[in-house]
C-alpha positions as CSV (number, residue, x, y, z in Angstrom):
1,X,103.9,82.2,91.0
2,X,101.4,81.5,88.2
3,X,99.4,79.0,90.3
4,X,99.1,81.4,93.2
5,X,97.9,84.2,90.9
6,X,94.9,82.1,90.0
7,X,93.4,82.5,93.5
8,X,93.7,86.2,94.1
9,X,95.6,88.0,91.4
10,X,99.2,89.2,91.0
11,X,99.5,91.7,93.8
12,X,98.1,89.5,96.5
13,X,100.1,86.6,95.2
14,X,103.4,88.6,95.3
15,X,102.6,90.0,98.7
16,X,101.9,86.5,100.2
17,X,105.0,85.0,98.6
18,X,107.0,87.9,100.1
19,X,105.5,87.3,103.5
20,X,106.0,83.5,103.3
21,X,109.6,83.8,102.3
22,X,110.3,86.4,105.0
23,X,108.7,84.1,107.6
24,X,110.6,81.0,106.4
25,X,113.9,82.9,106.5
26,X,113.3,83.9,110.1
27,X,112.3,80.3,111.1
28,X,115.3,78.9,109.3
29,X,117.7,81.3,111.1
30,X,116.1,80.5,114.5
31,X,116.5,76.7,113.8
32,X,120.0,77.0,112.4
33,X,118.9,75.7,109.0
34,X,120.3,76.8,105.7
35,X,117.3,77.6,103.5
36,X,117.4,77.5,99.7
37,X,114.5,78.8,97.6
38,X,113.7,77.5,94.1
39,X,112.0,80.1,91.8
40,X,110.4,79.3,88.5
41,X,110.2,82.3,86.2
42,X,108.0,82.4,83.0
43,X,107.4,84.5,80.0
44,X,104.4,86.5,81.2
45,X,104.2,88.7,84.2
46,X,101.6,86.4,85.7
47,X,104.2,83.6,85.6
48,X,106.9,85.5,87.4
49,X,108.5,87.1,84.4
50,X,110.3,90.4,84.1
51,X,114.0,91.4,84.2
52,X,116.1,89.2,86.5
53,X,117.7,92.1,88.2
54,X,114.3,93.5,89.3
55,X,113.2,90.0,90.4
56,X,116.3,89.5,92.5
57,X,116.2,93.0,94.1
58,X,112.6,92.5,95.1
59,X,113.3,89.4,97.1
60,X,113.0,89.7,100.9
61,X,116.3,90.3,102.7
62,X,118.1,87.1,103.6
63,X,116.3,84.9,101.1
64,X,119.4,84.4,98.9
65,X,121.9,83.9,101.7
66,X,121.4,80.1,101.7
67,X,121.7,79.8,98.0
68,X,119.0,80.0,95.3
69,X,117.8,78.0,92.3
70,X,116.0,79.6,89.4
71,X,114.5,78.1,86.4
72,X,113.3,80.0,83.4
73,X,110.4,78.7,81.3
74,X,110.8,77.6,77.8
75,X,109.7,80.7,76.0
76,X,112.2,82.9,77.8
77,X,115.1,80.6,77.3
78,X,115.1,81.1,73.6
79,X,114.7,84.9,74.0
80,X,117.5,85.3,76.5
81,X,120.0,82.6,75.6
82,X,119.8,81.5,71.9
83,X,122.1,84.3,70.8
84,X,125.6,84.1,72.4
85,X,125.8,87.9,73.1
86,X,122.3,87.9,74.7
87,X,123.2,84.8,76.7
88,X,126.4,86.4,78.0
89,X,124.5,89.6,78.9
90,X,121.8,87.7,80.7
91,X,124.2,85.5,82.6
92,X,126.3,88.5,83.6
93,X,123.2,90.4,84.7
94,X,122.0,87.4,86.8
95,X,125.4,86.9,88.4
96,X,125.7,90.6,89.3
97,X,122.2,90.8,90.6
98,X,122.6,87.7,92.7
99,X,125.9,89.0,94.2
100,X,124.1,92.3,95.0
101,X,121.2,90.4,96.6
102,X,123.7,88.5,98.9
103,X,126.1,91.3,99.6
104,X,124.0,94.5,100.0
105,X,121.8,93.3,102.9
106,X,125.0,92.7,104.9
107,X,125.9,96.4,104.5
108,X,122.7,98.3,104.0
109,X,119.7,98.4,106.3
110,X,116.6,97.1,104.6
111,X,114.0,99.7,103.7
112,X,111.2,99.6,106.3
113,X,107.8,99.1,104.7
114,X,104.4,99.6,106.2
115,X,103.1,96.1,106.3
116,X,99.6,97.3,107.0
117,X,99.5,99.2,103.7
118,X,100.7,96.2,101.8
119,X,98.1,94.0,103.5
120,X,95.4,96.5,102.8
121,X,96.4,96.6,99.1
122,X,96.6,92.8,98.9
123,X,93.1,92.5,100.5
124,X,91.6,95.0,98.1
125,X,93.3,93.4,95.1
126,X,91.8,90.0,96.1
127,X,88.3,91.5,96.4
128,X,88.6,93.2,93.0
129,X,90.1,90.0,91.3
130,X,87.4,87.8,92.8
131,X,84.7,90.2,91.8
132,X,86.0,90.1,88.3
133,X,86.4,86.4,87.8
134,X,83.2,85.5,89.7
135,X,81.0,88.0,87.8
136,X,78.3,86.2,86.0
137,X,79.3,87.8,82.7
138,X,83.0,87.0,83.0
139,X,83.1,83.5,81.5
140,X,80.9,84.5,78.5
141,X,83.1,87.5,77.9
142,X,86.3,85.5,78.3
143,X,85.0,82.9,75.9
144,X,84.1,85.5,73.3
145,X,87.5,87.3,73.3
146,X,90.0,84.4,73.7
147,X,90.6,81.1,71.9
148,X,89.9,79.2,75.2
149,X,87.7,76.7,73.4
150,X,90.5,75.8,71.0
151,X,93.0,75.5,73.9
152,X,90.7,73.3,75.9
153,X,90.5,70.8,73.1
154,X,94.2,70.8,72.3
155,X,96.6,68.2,73.6
156,X,99.3,70.5,74.8
157,X,100.6,71.6,78.2
158,X,103.4,71.3,80.7
159,X,101.4,69.2,83.2
160,X,99.7,65.9,82.7
161,X,95.9,65.9,82.4
């Protein structure tokens, strides 16, 4: 999620992930393969965050049928699971939302969406995102309003250099 956002912004990323998952489910069904997706969710919206029930209800039909794996990034683990009552609530919410994502598509027809509208929005969002990040004043602006210089020199991160 976060890596795909870096190319074209959040809307285009989510649209393309939705399309890819839909296509993969169709191919797996055709081939008789049980498909399991692995989702990583983070603390910020750009890293796939948000309430679990909204995330699960937004997945394309059929993507949870083969099972699903989800990991939540470090900053959300403390928030959601460090207190026993919060942990119980979040586990219950995830369980109920997962059950709904599996059971409801078997009994309720999926809402038809106009793919051409979503494609158009995705294309416009990529254009706007690229225009922003490729603007000659973007890097100087970004450098002046964020601690990016400090972060670049620090020895922290979840991926090796």
